[in-house]
TORVO-255231 format. One record per residue (C-alpha): x, y, z; residue in one letter. Coordinates in nm, 3 decimals. Layout:
// residues N
X:X; Y:Y; Z:Z; res:A
...
// end
This chain:
// residues 166
X:5.094; Y:-1.556; Z:1.043; res:M
X:5.147; Y:-1.287; Z:0.782; res:D
X:4.753; Y:-1.340; Z:0.705; res:A
X:4.659; Y:-1.266; Z:1.050; res:C
X:4.891; Y:-0.926; Z:1.063; res:R
X:4.736; Y:-0.836; Z:0.760; res:A
X:4.360; Y:-0.882; Z:0.902; res:A
X:4.454; Y:-0.700; Z:1.190; res:A
X:4.596; Y:-0.427; Z:0.981; res:L
X:4.273; Y:-0.406; Z:0.810; res:G
X:4.079; Y:-0.377; Z:1.084; res:G
X:4.283; Y:-0.081; Z:1.254; res:L
X:4.297; Y:0.090; Z:0.926; res:I
X:3.874; Y:0.042; Z:0.868; res:L
X:3.847; Y:0.129; Z:1.246; res:G
X:4.015; Y:0.448; Z:1.236; res:Y
X:3.831; Y:0.538; Z:0.935; res:M
X:3.518; Y:0.453; Z:1.100; res:G
X:3.687; Y:0.716; Z:1.375; res:I
X:3.721; Y:0.995; Z:1.110; res:A
X:3.378; Y:0.954; Z:0.934; res:F
X:3.195; Y:0.995; Z:1.277; res:I
X:3.256; Y:1.363; Z:1.317; res:P
X:3.141; Y:1.429; Z:0.961; res:L
X:2.827; Y:1.231; Z:1.019; res:I
X:2.762; Y:1.418; Z:1.320; res:L
X:2.799; Y:1.786; Z:1.098; res:I
X:2.573; Y:1.662; Z:0.864; res:V
X:2.341; Y:1.573; Z:1.111; res:A
X:2.353; Y:1.913; Z:1.295; res:A
X:2.293; Y:2.024; Z:0.979; res:I
X:2.015; Y:1.835; Z:0.844; res:A
X:1.806; Y:1.822; Z:1.203; res:I
X:1.700; Y:2.203; Z:1.226; res:P
X:1.601; Y:2.205; Z:0.832; res:N
X:1.381; Y:1.890; Z:0.876; res:L
X:1.251; Y:2.073; Z:1.184; res:L
X:1.162; Y:2.387; Z:1.016; res:R
X:1.035; Y:2.213; Z:0.734; res:A
X:0.763; Y:2.006; Z:0.923; res:R
X:0.685; Y:2.359; Z:1.110; res:I
X:0.641; Y:2.532; Z:0.809; res:A
X:0.381; Y:2.236; Z:0.687; res:A
X:0.221; Y:2.234; Z:1.003; res:N
X:0.170; Y:2.617; Z:0.990; res:E
X:0.040; Y:2.603; Z:0.605; res:S
X:-0.204; Y:2.308; Z:0.719; res:S
X:-0.337; Y:2.514; Z:1.017; res:A
X:-0.413; Y:2.802; Z:0.782; res:F
X:-0.587; Y:2.590; Z:0.554; res:R
X:-0.815; Y:2.434; Z:0.882; res:A
X:-0.880; Y:2.810; Z:0.997; res:V
X:-0.986; Y:2.854; Z:0.659; res:R
X:-1.191; Y:2.558; Z:0.637; res:R
X:-1.353; Y:2.618; Z:1.022; res:I
X:-1.446; Y:2.998; Z:0.877; res:T
X:-1.644; Y:2.843; Z:0.568; res:T
X:-1.776; Y:2.561; Z:0.786; res:A
X:-1.908; Y:2.845; Z:1.012; res:E
X:-2.085; Y:3.076; Z:0.734; res:V
X:-2.232; Y:2.764; Z:0.625; res:T
X:-2.369; Y:2.655; Z:0.926; res:Y
X:-2.485; Y:3.003; Z:1.002; res:Y
X:-2.662; Y:3.016; Z:0.617; res:L
X:-2.827; Y:2.666; Z:0.692; res:A
X:-2.930; Y:2.751; Z:1.058; res:N
X:-3.009; Y:3.164; Z:1.063; res:P
X:-3.215; Y:3.097; Z:1.394; res:R
X:-2.948; Y:2.912; Z:1.595; res:V
X:-2.659; Y:3.118; Z:1.415; res:G
X:-2.267; Y:3.041; Z:1.480; res:Y
X:-2.189; Y:2.755; Z:1.642; res:T
X:-1.937; Y:2.756; Z:1.926; res:C
X:-1.874; Y:2.386; Z:1.897; res:T
X:-1.631; Y:2.200; Z:1.655; res:L
X:-1.837; Y:1.886; Z:1.698; res:S
X:-2.122; Y:2.058; Z:1.546; res:D
X:-1.963; Y:2.134; Z:1.224; res:L
X:-1.844; Y:1.738; Z:1.178; res:A
X:-2.018; Y:1.462; Z:1.177; res:G
X:-1.959; Y:1.109; Z:0.928; res:N
X:-2.365; Y:1.031; Z:0.961; res:E
X:-2.565; Y:1.009; Z:0.649; res:R
X:-2.805; Y:1.279; Z:0.698; res:I
X:-2.696; Y:1.628; Z:0.832; res:S
X:-2.845; Y:1.788; Z:1.074; res:S
X:-2.804; Y:2.102; Z:1.319; res:V
X:-2.646; Y:1.851; Z:1.565; res:A
X:-2.404; Y:1.724; Z:1.303; res:K
X:-2.342; Y:1.963; Z:1.013; res:A
X:-2.115; Y:1.726; Z:0.779; res:R
X:-1.848; Y:2.057; Z:0.719; res:L
X:-1.550; Y:1.969; Z:0.862; res:I
X:-1.395; Y:1.613; Z:0.924; res:D
X:-1.374; Y:1.438; Z:1.255; res:D
X:-1.028; Y:1.493; Z:1.324; res:G
X:-1.018; Y:1.822; Z:1.304; res:L
X:-1.362; Y:1.881; Z:1.494; res:A
X:-1.142; Y:1.692; Z:1.764; res:S
X:-0.951; Y:2.057; Z:1.829; res:G
X:-0.620; Y:1.891; Z:1.762; res:T
X:-0.484; Y:1.844; Z:1.413; res:K
X:-0.156; Y:1.920; Z:1.247; res:Y
X:0.037; Y:2.013; Z:1.586; res:G
X:-0.227; Y:2.299; Z:1.640; res:Y
X:-0.509; Y:2.328; Z:1.881; res:Q
X:-0.804; Y:2.494; Z:1.735; res:F
X:-1.069; Y:2.663; Z:1.959; res:V
X:-1.388; Y:2.823; Z:1.854; res:L
X:-1.462; Y:3.103; Z:2.116; res:Q
X:-1.674; Y:3.426; Z:2.196; res:N
X:-1.980; Y:3.320; Z:2.034; res:C
X:-2.293; Y:3.541; Z:2.005; res:V
X:-2.599; Y:3.422; Z:1.900; res:R
X:-2.826; Y:3.588; Z:1.661; res:P
X:-3.058; Y:3.732; Z:1.902; res:E
X:-2.831; Y:3.943; Z:2.082; res:K
X:-2.729; Y:4.106; Z:1.729; res:G
X:-2.582; Y:4.008; Z:1.399; res:E
X:-2.415; Y:3.702; Z:1.567; res:G
X:-2.053; Y:3.629; Z:1.587; res:S
X:-1.751; Y:3.363; Z:1.656; res:Y
X:-1.376; Y:3.368; Z:1.670; res:Q
X:-1.162; Y:3.080; Z:1.559; res:V
X:-0.818; Y:3.024; Z:1.695; res:V
X:-0.540; Y:2.793; Z:1.649; res:A
X:-0.244; Y:2.784; Z:1.807; res:Y
X:0.058; Y:2.570; Z:1.817; res:P
X:0.068; Y:2.240; Z:2.106; res:V
X:0.437; Y:2.229; Z:2.145; res:S
X:0.536; Y:2.645; Z:2.055; res:R
X:0.887; Y:2.602; Z:1.831; res:D
X:0.864; Y:2.239; Z:1.770; res:Q
X:0.483; Y:2.183; Z:1.613; res:T
X:0.469; Y:2.586; Z:1.467; res:G
X:0.545; Y:2.912; Z:1.560; res:V
X:0.275; Y:3.141; Z:1.434; res:K
X:-0.092; Y:3.139; Z:1.601; res:T
X:-0.378; Y:3.145; Z:1.320; res:F
X:-0.726; Y:3.312; Z:1.400; res:C
X:-1.049; Y:3.425; Z:1.206; res:S
X:-1.393; Y:3.575; Z:1.294; res:D
X:-1.709; Y:3.652; Z:1.093; res:E
X:-1.569; Y:3.852; Z:0.885; res:T
X:-1.376; Y:3.567; Z:0.697; res:G
X:-1.019; Y:3.739; Z:0.724; res:V
X:-0.751; Y:3.482; Z:0.826; res:V
X:-0.463; Y:3.657; Z:1.054; res:R
X:-0.136; Y:3.519; Z:1.223; res:F
X:0.021; Y:3.650; Z:1.491; res:D
X:0.404; Y:3.538; Z:1.558; res:T
X:0.388; Y:3.565; Z:1.913; res:N
X:0.156; Y:3.293; Z:1.985; res:G
X:-0.088; Y:3.476; Z:2.123; res:S
X:-0.485; Y:3.429; Z:2.046; res:P
X:-0.570; Y:3.802; Z:2.168; res:D
X:-0.301; Y:3.953; Z:2.000; res:E
X:-0.365; Y:3.781; Z:1.701; res:C
X:-0.768; Y:3.876; Z:1.675; res:L
X:-0.696; Y:4.222; Z:1.762; res:A
X:-0.364; Y:4.330; Z:1.619; res:H
X:-0.235; Y:4.017; Z:1.383; res:G
X:-0.147; Y:4.052; Z:1.005; res:E
X:-0.358; Y:3.948; Z:0.792; res:R
X:-0.300; Y:3.638; Z:0.565; res:M
X:-0.231; Y:3.661; Z:0.179; res:R
// end
């Protein structure tokens, strides 16, 4: 009987200790989870910024290679895994980025003007797929090559009044 009492007492002690550690585990989780989310957002934003810069460089390269065509307003024109590049598949960005969604951001080319209507222009905008979860900032650039961001998440505000990235 003494062995049964000792086992029962040991079980009770371990059970109470487990209950005492649950609040500690919850406190650690409450501290760690928001920090992990912020780190993920920061990583997504950094990747989105680099992708906007990559698309901007690809647009300039595309424009120089195809002066009569000018800038493209289709991400898929900048992509392609074919061996031979062409106007339709320039092989300047990867197909994942050309799909329009990567790093928790949506990438859009808009407001393209062909060279026959002036010097030609375009705008690239990257905004979070799920605001405050995949990112906070909206990134944008145009034919000037300057990458800007807006913390309100508005593509129009980014292009008009966004802060310049350094």
